N, C-alpha and C positions, 0 to 999 in steps of 0.2 A: 504494500500500500504506500502510495506517495502522498504525504501529508503536508499541508500548510497550516501552521498554528499562528494565529494573530495575537500579538501582545508583546509586552516587554518587561513584565514584573516577576516577582517571586512565584506567583501562581503559574505563570507560563513556563518558568524554569522547572518547577515541580512537575508540570504536565509533560514537558518535553523529556525530562529525565525518565518518567514512567513510560512514555511512548518509545524511547530509545531501547527499552528492554523487550519490545514486542517481537515475536517471531515472524509477524507478517509485515513489518516495516521494511520498505525498500529505500525511501529517502525522506528526510524530515527537514522542512524549511521553517524558520521562525521569523516573523516580520513584526517589528524590527529586531526583537530579541535583545540580549544583553551579553556581558562578558562570560556569563555562565552557560547560556544556551549555545554560544559559539563553539563550546567544547564537545557538544553532542549532536549538533545539526548544523545547517547552513543558515546564518543570519542574512536577512534580505532587507535592503532599504526600501520599505514599502509602507505607506500609510493605510491603516485598517479602515479609515474613513473615506478613502478614495476608492469607491467600488469599481470604477472602470479600470483603474490601475491593478487592483486585485484580480479582476477578471482576466486581464492581459497576462498576468503572471501565471495564473491557474492554467490557462490554455497553452501557454508556451512551455510549461514545465510538466504537462500531463498529470496534474494533481487529481487524486481520487477523492480526497476528503479535506474540507476546510473546517478547522475547529477554532471558534471565536472565544478568546479569553475574556476581554473586557466588555462592559455593558454598553458603552457608547455606540459601536457599530450595530449592535442588536436593536437598541432603542431607535436608531436611525434607519433601520430597515434593510440590513445587508441580506437577510434571509429572503425577503420579498424580491430583492434585486436578482438573486440567484434563481429563484423559482420562476420569475417571469422572463428569464433570458434563455432562449432555445439553445444557444451555444453551450450553456452551462448545465444542460439537463442531465448529463451523465455524472455530474459532480455532487457529492453529498455534502451539505453544510450542517454542522452540528451547532445549533443555536436557534432559539425561537424566532418567529416572525415578529413584525412590528406590533401587531395587535397583542400577541402573547407576552411580548417584552414589556408591555405596560404594567405587568405585575410589579416590575421594578421601576419603570419609567414614570408611573403615576401612583402616588400614595392613595389618592381618591379612588382610582380604578381598583386597586388591590383591596381597599376596605369594602367597597361595594360588592366585589366578587366574594369576599369572605362572608359578608352578611347574607348574600343570596344562597350560599351553600353551608350555612350554619357552622362556619369554621371559627373556633374561639379566638377572639381578639378584643382589644380595649375599646370601650365606648368612644365615639368620635363625632365630630361635625366638620364639614368642609365649607370654607368661606372665601369670597373674592373681595376685591376692592369695593364692589357695589353692595356687598352684604356685610361690610365690616362691623356695622352696629349690631347685627345679629351675632357676630363673632364675639363682641364684647359681652353681650347678654349671655352667650353660651359659657364664656369664661367665668361669669358670676355664679353659674350653677355648679362649677367644678371645684374640687378640693386641691390644695397645693400638694406637691409641685405641679406646674402646668407644662404640658408638652406641646410644642408647636413644630410642625413639620412642613417644609416646603414640598409642594406636591410633586415637582419634577426633580431631575438629577441635579445635585448641587455639589458634586465631588466630595461626598461624605460630610459636608459642612452644614447641611440644611436642617438639622434637628436642634432645637433649643429646649432645654429643661430649666424652668425658672421657678423659684420659690415664692416670688412676690407677685400678687395679682396686678398691681399698678405697672410693674415692670413687664409682665406678660402682655398687657394691653398695648404698652409702648412698642414692644417688639412685633406684635401683630400688625400695628400700623406701619412699622419700618419694613416689614416683609411685603405687605400688600400695597401700600400707597407709595413707598419709597423704593420698591424693587430691590430690597436688601440682597436677595440671591438671584437677581435678574428675572428672566422668564420663569425660572424654576419656582419662584414664590408668587406667581400671579394667582395661584390658589394655595391656600394653607389648610392643612388638616390639624385641628386641635383634638388632642387625644387624652383620655384618662391615663394617669400615671400608674403603671403596674410595678409593684415592688416584688422582686424575686431575683433568681440567678439565671443568667442567659446561657444558651448553647446554640450551636449551629448544626442543622441537619441537611443532608444533601441526597438528591436522587439524580439518576440519569433516566430519561424517558424517550420513547419513540412516538409518544402520543397515545399509545394503547397500553402497553405494559411499562413497568418501571423497575429499576433496581436501586436498592439503597446502597449508599457509600458510608464509610465510617463517620460517626458524629464527632464534633470537636467543640472546644471552647476557646474563644480568642480574648485578648486583653487589649481594649481600645485606648485606654488613657495613657498619656505620656509618662505620668509619675507613678511611683510605687504606691501600693495601697489604693490603686484605681483613683488617682487624683490628677488634676491638671487637665489640659486640653485633650479633646478627642483626636485620635490619629487613625491611620489606615490599619492599625493593629501592631502591637509590640511583641506578640508571641502567641502561641497556641498549644493546646494539649489534646490528645486523643488516646483512648476513650475518655469520656467524662464521668468521673466517679459517681455523681449523684443520678446519672441517667441509667437507672436499673432497668431490667427487662419490662417491668410493669409500666414504668413511665414511658419507655420507648414504644410500647404497644399502644398507649394512649395517643402518642404523636402519630403513629401509623393510622389508627382508626378514626381519630378526630380531625387530623390535619392533612396528612399526605394523601390518603385514599380519596377524601372528599375534594382535594385540589385537582388531582389527576382526572377524576370522574367529572368534576365541574367544568374543567377545560373542554373535555370531550363532549359533554352535554351541550355546551354553548357553541360548539363547532369551532373552537379556537385551536389552531394547529400548534402543538408545542413539541419540538424535537430538541433535546439538549439537556443541560443541567438545570435543576431548580435548587436554590438555596433557601432554606426556611430558617429565619431568625426567630428562635423560640425563647420564651421566658417561663421559668418554672415558678408558679405562684402557688404555694402550699400544695405541692405535688400535682398541680393541674397545669397542662401546657397551653400557652396562648401564643399566637403569632404576632411578633412585633413588626416583621417585614418579610417580604419576598425579595430575592435577587434572581435575575435571569441567567446567572452564570455561577461558577465556583467562587468561593470566598478566598480572601488573601489576608492574613497568613494561614488560614485553615488548610488550604491546599497543600501547604508544606508539611502537614502532619497526616492529612487524609490519604494522599497518593502513596507515601511510604508504607501505609498500613493496608493498602489494596494489593492483594496477592494476584488477582486476576489480571489478564492481559487487557489493558485499557483500549487498545485498538480493536480487540475483539468486540468490546462493548460499543465502540464508536461505529464499527461495521454493522452491528445489530440495530443501531439507531437509523443508519442510512437505508437499511433493507427491511425495516419494520419487523425484525426478528429478535428484538431484545429479550423477549420472554424466554427464548431458547438458550440464552447465555448464562454462564455461572458467575457469581460474585463470591469471592472468598476473602476474608479479612485476616491479617496477621494479628494474633491474639496479644502480641506485645504492645507496650505503650510507646507513644511517640510524643516528643516535646520539641518545640522550636522556639528559639530566642532571637529576636530581631535586633540587629545593630543599626542605629540610625545616625544621621548627620546632626552635628551640634546646631541647635536652634529649631530643628523640626518639632512640631508641624508648622511653625511660623517660618520666617526667612532663614535660609541655610546656604552655606557655600558648597560648590561642587569642585571636582577636579582634584580631590585629595587622594594620594596614592595609598593603596591597600597593601599591607604587609602580612606575612604569616599564613597565607592560605595553604601553602604546601606543607605546613607543619601539623595540619589537622588530620587525625585518623579516627576511624569508627564514627564519624559524624558526616552528614551530607551538608555542604554549604550551598544553599540556594541563593542565587544572585537576584536582587530586586531592582536596585538603582546603580548599575555599574556599566562601565565601558572599558574596552581594552585596546591597547596598541602593542602588538606582540605579547610578551609575557607580563607587561605592566598593566595592572588593573587599577582603575581610578573610579572615584564616586561620581555618580551623575544624577542622584536622586536623594530624597529625604530618607526613605527606608532603603538601606544599602544591601544588607545581607541577612539571611536567616539561617541559623545553625540548627539543623534537625538531627536528633538522635533517637534511636530505638533502645528499649530496655525491658527487662522482665517486669518492671513496674515503673510507675511515674517518677519516683525519686531517682531511680537509676538513670532513666532517660534524661531527666533534667540535669543531673550531675555531669553527664557526658557533654551536653550542650553548653553548659556554663564553662566547662574546662576548655571547650573549643573556642568560645568567644574570648576567653582569656588569652588565647594565642594569636588572635587576629588584631591588627592595629591599623587605624588611620586617624589622622588629625581630627580631634573633636568627636571621636566615636562615643556613643552613649547607648546603654541598654538597661532595661529593667532587671533588677536582681530578685524579683519576687514572683516570676511567672509560675503558675500552678500552686503556689503556697496556700491560696484561699480554699482550695478543695482537698488538700492533703489532710 
């Protein structure tokens, strides 16, 4: 199988690493990739948002399957572009179409979908500039803290959690009237705050059947003890200790199955990965959000625990035979610790040389924001590297990952020292 993987982060390096082990892989291209993907496939200077450019590359390189890593091209309709183009009819694209990708692209769409299919989620209301006064009234009926979400994609920055009612009303005005998050906040979802512990669940589906992937828990805040600004994720663990078989069964029956059946019932074609952001409230699961792709840094612990051939599953999606494929998990624990640039998630410098990568053993170092010139690797993003280790239990896996990050250096490197401690 000749595969084109779109994306450049830690998720894509983890996917590419898993694909490179497949017995059916002929050639792997990653666009644009990073210094890590360069070692296992061919990096290609190609923008995932330029569909014509992607088409040209796919036809010139006889690509069988295109796997879309990030949400942007999916929400913008790359699957629809492929489906409507006769020249691309023989190419399978793994990723939902524009309508289905609204599960991530529009919080309001996702909430209405959950309501229609009785999928447990927080109480909510959706408001626009024209209905802002109703938004203020709705906030008056809520208890603190107040959750405001930009309806559209806002690069992970569109969610505000505020303790003060006056402040919440001020921020609602800022989002709706002053376009704080641009078009993304032309509609705002106000949501009841749910108090509990979060985890991420994943499936791959061909629109009929689905296969579950290992669950994970990620750590979003920059500071230890889950303090400070939200980031794209500072680390992750899998499996999740509190997600026992009973709780995972509830997620299956109350959330995953109704989602897959609901999409089918509404005639929404969904082929690809679905990420379920779940919160455990007194042993009951609620959906916080859907994503129309794999998570990051969760991918860096999910794919190492997947024993099955990922390209076998991807082939199953393309041929609608996913139900015939096997999924086997590694019973061991996986832990990843993210090394980030000084200043992240605010302003940070790039171009810092990375040292010590060759000294790491028994740990996989997934690249997230790197570039390379020959053997020299330099930083090119806020989240730079993720050190993933496997162990007989979580403490063993974490110990290995922390030993690995202790050997890697770049100017201003920072990482959280408490990943996984809250659940041990």
